N, C-alpha and C positions, 0 to 999 in steps of 0.2 A: 610400951614399945614406940608408939607414935610420939608421945611426949619426949621420949629419949632420942628421937630422930633416927630410929633404926631404919635401915634400907627398906623401901616399900615392898619389894619382892619378899623379903624375909618376914615382914608383917603378914602379907597375904598367905605365905606358906603356913604360918602359925594359925591363921584363921581357918584355912582349909583343914588342917589337922584337928582343930577343935570341933569343927563341923562334922567331920567324919566320926570322931569319937562320940559326939552326941547322937548321931544317927545310929551308931552301933548300940548305944544304950537304949534308944527308943525301940530298935528291933528286938532286943532282948526282952524288954518289958512287954512288947506286943506278943512275942512268943509265949511268955509266961501267962499273959492274960488269956490268950487262946487256949492254952493247955489246962488252965485251971478254971477261970471264971466262965468263959464261953462254954467249955466242955460241961461244966457242972449245970449251967443253965439249960443246955440242950438235954442233958440226962433227966432233969426235972420236968422239962417240957413246959407247955403253956406259953402265954404271951411274953413272959420274961426271956424265953429262949430267943425269940425273934428280935427282941430289944437288944440283947447282947450281941447278936449277929450284926444288926444294923450299926451298933456302936463300934464294933470291930471294923466294919467296912469303912466307916467314917474316919477312924484312926489310920487305917491303911491309906485312904485317899489323901489325908493330910501329909503323911510321910512321903508318898509318891510325888505329890504336887509341890512340895516345899523345896 
């Protein structure tokens, strides 16, 4: 679009749409990770459970701060 000299606002609109779509995918992946991987680790207990919780917290932090 930039190479085609498309109007700047139109390019920014497309960037915004792509960003929101990627965020939606990331949220879905996080939801599935919490529902499966983290839940399973908690059910099994042990240090692996805390590791999965910490990992999920870091993923949430990256999503929120990006």
